[in-house]
N, C-alpha and C positions, 0 to 999 in steps of 0.2 A: 907241420906237414898236413896236407889235405888228405882226408879219408877217401878211399876209392873202393869200388866194388861192394862186396858184402858188408864191410864196415860202414860205408856211407849209407847203405840201405838200412842197416841195423840201427844206426843212430837216429834216423828219421822215425822208425817205428817205436823207439823207446818211449816217445811221448804220446803214443796212441792211448786213447781212453778206453776204459773197460765198458762192457755192455754194448748197447746199440741204440740208435735213435732215428726217428723220422720227423719230417716236418711237412706241413701242408696248410691249406687254408679253406675256409668255408665261404661260398658265395662270391668267389673272385669274378671280376668282369673285365679287368684290364690286362691285355696281353703282355705289356712291358713288365708289370708287376709280377706276373706269373713267371716269365722268363728270368727275371732277375732273382727271384726267390729260388727257382730251380737251380740256377747257376751257383748261388751261394750255398745251397744244400750240397751240391756236388763238391764244391771247394772245401767245405767243412767236414766232408766225409759221412754225410747222411747215408743210412742204409736203404731208405726208400723215401719217396715223395708221394704226396696224395692231394687230391682236391675233393671237396664235398659240395655238391650242388653248385658247381661252377657253370658259368655261362657256356652254352653249347659251342660257341666259337673258339673256346679255349681247349679243344680236344687234342691239340698237338703243340709241341714246343715252339714258342715264338722266337723271332730273330734276336731278342735280347738274351737268350740262352746261348751264348757263344761257345760254351763248353760242350754243347750237345749232350746234356746230362741224361736224357732217356736212354742213351747207349751205354751208360755207366751205372745207373741206379734204376731200380724198378719204379714205375709211376702208376699209381692206382687212382682211378676216377670213380668215386662213389656218388650216386644220385641223391642220397639223403643221409642223415645221421643214422637212421635205422639200418641202412645197408652197409655202414662201415664195418669192416671185419679186420680188426687189429689182432696181432699175434697174442696168444695167451701170455699173461704176465706183463704185457705192455701197458704202462699207465698213460692215460691221456691227460695232457697238460694244456689247458686253455690259456691263451695270452689275451688278456682283456683288462681294460681300465674299469675296475669296480671298487667300491669301498672295502669289500671283503677280500680282495686279491692280496696275495703275498707279494712283497716287493722282490723283484728279481735278484738283487744282490744278496738277499737273505735266504733265498730258496735253495733247498737241497735237491738237486736234480736226481730223479730216479735213474737207476742203471739202464732200464729198458723203458724208453719214453717215446711218445709221439706228441709233438707240439702242434697245436692248431691255432691259426690266426683268423681273425674275422675279415669281413669284406672291406673294400676300400671306403665305402660310405655307410658304414653301419657297425654293428656289433655281432658277436657270436650269438647264434639263436638260443632261445631258452632251452630247446632240446639238446643242443650241443653243450651248453653250460651244465645241464643236468647230468650229462654223460661224463664230464671231466672229473678225473680224480683230484686234480689240483687246478687252481686258477691263479695266474701270476700276472703282475703288471710291471712294465718298465717304468721306473720313476721319472717321468717327464711331465712338463707342465701341460701338455696337450698331446693329442694323437699324432703319431708319426706314420710315414709311409709303411705299408704292410711288408714290403720286401726288406726295408731297412730294419723294421722290428724283428723280422725273422733272423736276419744276420746278427743282430745284437744278442738274441736268445742263444743262437748257436755258438757265438763267441763265449758267452758266459758259461755254457755247458763245457766247452773245451777248457776254459780257465779253471773251472771247478773240478772236473774229472780227469783232465789230462795230467801227465806226469811232468809238470813244469816246476822249475825252481820257485821258491817263495819270493814274493815281491819284496824289494828292499824298502826299508822305512825312510830312507833318505834319497833325495833326487840324485840321479847319476851315479849311485853306488855301484861297485863292480857286481857283475852277475855271479851268483854262487849256484853251481849245479846241485840239484838234489842228489844225495848219494844213491847209488844203485842198490836195489833190494838184494839182500843176501839171505839165502835160506840155509839153515843149519841141518844137521842130521836128525834122524828120528829121535823122539823123546820116549824113553822107556820108563814106564811107571812100575814100581814094585810095591808089594805089600798091600795091594788093593784086592778086596774080596769081590768077586763077580756074583751078583744076585743069582740064585738058583743053582749054585754049584756046591 
């Protein structure tokens, strides 16, 4: 029997991940990439989107953002790395192909994170890399489209932090739902001396 009303809405939110995240890019110049990345951010539930040192022509959502994401999530446009103003406790994660980068499948996503991608024809600036708390790479043979890279990172975050059933070890195995979290009553400790009493 299909779930309706509150039960249907509740089952969708059961898989929501904890924490918050944002995604953006430094030095973007292509309107279609910006729109596609914004649309993907909206689809994956980003809490805000940002650009740093983007081309001046990219100050509004392009036609490729068919979900009209600026009406659903805040968009911040910073002129430089120095003017970036992330929330306190938010860790900046650079997505860049470097020898020192952590491979995405092995990366432990921070609960509060802002992911930043480089420009279409270049890399993250040295200033941006210096500001990053973590630098991660997608294990590919060569660079991929910036909007595609952003979608892969957001999917990996959902897979890592969402409440999804574990993957089967065999192809086509039946889906097993993760058991719902059950909290017990309070734990009362006895016989413990409190310092200073």
